NUTI-542325 format. One record per residue (C-alpha): x, y, z; residue in one letter; residue number from 1. Coordinates in steps of 0.05 Angstrom, whole numbers, plus 5000, padded with zeros to 4 digits. Example, Ala and Ser with C-alpha at 12.3 -4.5 7.8 and 13.67 -1.06 7.14 Angstrom:
% residues 2
{{5246,4910,5156},'A',1}
{{5273,4979,5143},'S',2}
//
This chain:
% residues 190
{{4964,5457,4776},'X',1}
{{5011,5408,4727},'X',2}
{{5063,5363,4739},'X',3}
{{5117,5341,4694},'X',4}
{{5108,5283,4649},'X',5}
{{5139,5228,4698},'X',6}
{{5087,5230,4752},'X',7}
{{5036,5229,4701},'X',8}
{{5045,5162,4672},'X',9}
{{4998,5123,4697},'X',10}
{{4957,5055,4706},'X',11}
{{4884,5078,4668},'X',12}
{{4834,5030,4677},'X',13}
{{4766,5013,4639},'X',14}
{{4716,5005,4703},'X',15}
{{4720,5072,4756},'X',16}
{{4779,5070,4802},'X',17}
{{4841,5114,4822},'X',18}
{{4905,5092,4814},'X',19}
{{4952,5152,4851},'X',20}
{{5028,5163,4844},'X',21}
{{5059,5183,4904},'X',22}
{{5128,5230,4902},'X',23}
{{5154,5230,4963},'X',24}
{{5204,5280,4934},'X',25}
{{5158,5335,4938},'X',26}
{{5119,5343,5001},'X',27}
{{5065,5391,5052},'X',28}
{{5074,5394,5115},'X',29}
{{5104,5324,5118},'X',30}
{{5058,5293,5087},'X',31}
{{5068,5258,5031},'X',32}
{{5034,5284,4960},'X',33}
{{4985,5240,4924},'X',34}
{{4976,5252,4856},'X',35}
{{4920,5222,4803},'X',36}
{{4927,5202,4727},'X',37}
{{4916,5267,4704},'X',38}
{{4977,5292,4757},'X',39}
{{4932,5336,4796},'X',40}
{{4931,5324,4868},'X',41}
{{4900,5286,4916},'X',42}
{{4883,5305,4975},'X',43}
{{4863,5260,5033},'X',44}
{{4829,5281,5103},'X',45}
{{4887,5307,5143},'X',46}
{{4864,5268,5209},'X',47}
{{4882,5206,5174},'X',48}
{{4912,5154,5175},'X',49}
{{4955,5125,5115},'X',50}
{{4950,5046,5112},'X',51}
{{5000,5024,5047},'X',52}
{{5000,4952,5033},'X',53}
{{5057,4946,4978},'X',54}
{{5040,4883,4943},'X',55}
{{5067,4848,4867},'X',56}
{{5035,4822,4808},'X',57}
{{5084,4767,4809},'X',58}
{{5083,4754,4880},'X',59}
{{5038,4699,4898},'X',60}
{{5034,4713,4970},'X',61}
{{5017,4784,4945},'X',62}
{{4969,4768,4915},'X',63}
{{4932,4706,4964},'X',64}
{{4925,4768,5007},'X',65}
{{4881,4811,4963},'X',66}
{{4814,4789,4984},'X',67}
{{4839,4810,5068},'X',68}
{{4869,4876,5035},'X',69}
{{4800,4884,5015},'X',70}
{{4759,4870,5069},'X',71}
{{4812,4917,5110},'X',72}
{{4790,4964,5067},'X',73}
{{4715,4956,5082},'X',74}
{{4718,4947,5151},'X',75}
{{4758,5010,5172},'X',76}
{{4766,5061,5116},'X',77}
{{4690,5102,5144},'X',78}
{{4735,5121,5206},'X',79}
{{4804,5157,5208},'X',80}
{{4841,5106,5160},'X',81}
{{4863,5124,5083},'X',82}
{{4880,5055,5048},'X',83}
{{4925,5047,4976},'X',84}
{{4963,4993,4952},'X',85}
{{5025,4997,4919},'X',86}
{{5065,4977,4854},'X',87}
{{5140,4985,4870},'X',88}
{{5184,4960,4808},'X',89}
{{5229,5000,4747},'X',90}
{{5207,4917,4718},'X',91}
{{5146,4930,4722},'X',92}
{{5112,4964,4664},'X',93}
{{5048,5001,4648},'X',94}
{{5007,4937,4622},'X',95}
{{5023,4884,4661},'X',96}
{{5000,4927,4721},'X',97}
{{4941,4955,4678},'X',98}
{{4921,4877,4663},'X',99}
{{4934,4850,4744},'X',100}
{{4891,4906,4769},'X',101}
{{4831,4899,4728},'X',102}
{{4826,4811,4731},'X',103}
{{4819,4830,4814},'X',104}
{{4773,4896,4799},'X',105}
{{4823,4925,4855},'X',106}
{{4765,4986,4866},'X',107}
{{4810,5017,4921},'X',108}
{{4873,5080,4901},'X',109}
{{4927,5048,4875},'X',110}
{{5006,5081,4878},'X',111}
{{5049,5063,4817},'X',112}
{{5116,5067,4863},'X',113}
{{5162,5060,4789},'X',114}
{{5216,5097,4805},'X',115}
{{5218,5064,4882},'X',116}
{{5227,5126,4922},'X',117}
{{5167,5101,4965},'X',118}
{{5199,5041,4973},'X',119}
{{5265,5077,4993},'X',120}
{{5233,5132,5038},'X',121}
{{5193,5090,5069},'X',122}
{{5243,5019,5080},'X',123}
{{5204,4973,5039},'X',124}
{{5242,4913,5020},'X',125}
{{5179,4854,5005},'X',126}
{{5113,4835,4994},'X',127}
{{5063,4831,5010},'X',128}
{{5087,4889,5063},'X',129}
{{5047,4939,5096},'X',130}
{{5070,4995,5121},'X',131}
{{5017,5047,5171},'X',132}
{{5039,5123,5171},'X',133}
{{5005,5192,5211},'X',134}
{{5045,5235,5166},'X',135}
{{5106,5221,5154},'X',136}
{{5113,5171,5223},'X',137}
{{5113,5097,5211},'X',138}
{{5072,5066,5269},'X',139}
{{5065,5002,5246},'X',140}
{{5108,4965,5185},'X',141}
{{5118,4891,5172},'X',142}
{{5061,4820,5162},'X',143}
{{4996,4829,5159},'X',144}
{{4984,4772,5192},'X',145}
{{5035,4697,5220},'X',146}
{{5000,4670,5163},'X',147}
{{5074,4652,5133},'X',148}
{{5126,4645,5158},'X',149}
{{5164,4632,5107},'X',150}
{{5145,4621,5020},'X',151}
{{5149,4554,5028},'X',152}
{{5096,4549,5082},'X',153}
{{5038,4590,5082},'X',154}
{{4982,4568,5156},'X',155}
{{4918,4546,5124},'X',156}
{{4893,4613,5174},'X',157}
{{4922,4654,5213},'X',158}
{{4919,4651,5290},'X',159}
{{4965,4734,5294},'X',160}
{{4934,4790,5270},'X',161}
{{4977,4850,5268},'X',162}
{{4950,4888,5231},'X',163}
{{4882,4889,5258},'X',164}
{{4898,4892,5329},'X',165}
{{4933,4960,5308},'X',166}
{{4886,4975,5272},'X',167}
{{4844,4964,5324},'X',168}
{{4897,5009,5383},'X',169}
{{4899,5066,5325},'X',170}
{{4828,5068,5335},'X',171}
{{4821,5067,5405},'X',172}
{{4859,5133,5407},'X',173}
{{4929,5079,5432},'X',174}
{{4995,5065,5413},'X',175}
{{5008,4997,5378},'X',176}
{{5046,4941,5422},'X',177}
{{5075,4921,5364},'X',178}
{{5102,4965,5307},'X',179}
{{5149,4917,5269},'X',180}
{{5150,4852,5238},'X',181}
{{5205,4819,5182},'X',182}
{{5155,4823,5130},'X',183}
{{5150,4754,5093},'X',184}
{{5147,4749,5023},'X',185}
{{5187,4770,4945},'X',186}
{{5245,4818,4944},'X',187}
{{5221,4894,4918},'X',188}
{{5266,4900,4853},'X',189}
{{5309,4957,4864},'X',190}
//
């Protein structure tokens, strides 16, 4: 199945990595469709919960969470979770994103939301921001933890672990007790 050139625009990396594009316009049974760099549909397990990390190459706070994000993927991906980093923005270019991903050796699926389609659909406004989805239902949206109280003040370590608590609750078949926290970080450019 072939898709328009707009969907095929992608970041290619010199090392093995899956780069995915989201097309919020296309739907299959209320699920977002994912496309790889060749425009082929990537199908994730139907039962998986999707965890999207909205990040920016220009936001120091986003950058400071890359290690934790990798740890979440390693800890929870063998369970019912699918993890993906989303880099939004009309002003982000492919070369800058490619350099950033190579520098940090990102080894999880990545989406480049160049038209902010996914951001608009899911109301993502800040980086870093995490959104946990079950099909089209948002189970949690907000901060990864409480390490940052604003852009100027960052604690050495977090004391409340919002995303970990959400994933643990879902793993136990429970609803997350917290569904929203106000994300703190850099605004997503529209």
